[in-house]
C-alpha positions, 0 to 999 in steps of 0.5 A, a space after each residue: 499500499 502506498 502513502 500519500 502526505 497532504 501538507 497544507 498552510 494556512 493564513 492564521 489558527 483563525 482559518 486553520 479552526 474554520 477548516 475544522 468544522 463544517 459550514 452549515 448547510 445552506 438555504 439556496 438550493 444551487 449552493 446546496 448541491 455543492 455543499 453537499 459535494 464537498 462534505 461528502 468529499 471531505 467525508 470520504 477523505 477522512 476515512 482514508 485517513 490513517 494519521 494525522 499530525 499538527 504542527 504549529 510554526 512561528 513565521 519565519 520573520 520571528 525566528 530571525 535572530 535581530 541585527 
């Protein structure tokens, strides 16, 4: 069995947190179809995940020594 690694980057912690919980189902019928397809894809991806790790790094600019 092969492995696939997924690495992502987020603008900030709020952005990351919004991706951890599903958004409410929209009332517009056109948007509801798109939402349902996305929700199904996320569920399928979750079932394939064997392990996950989260690492939070400081921006490189905050790690650079001052001159």
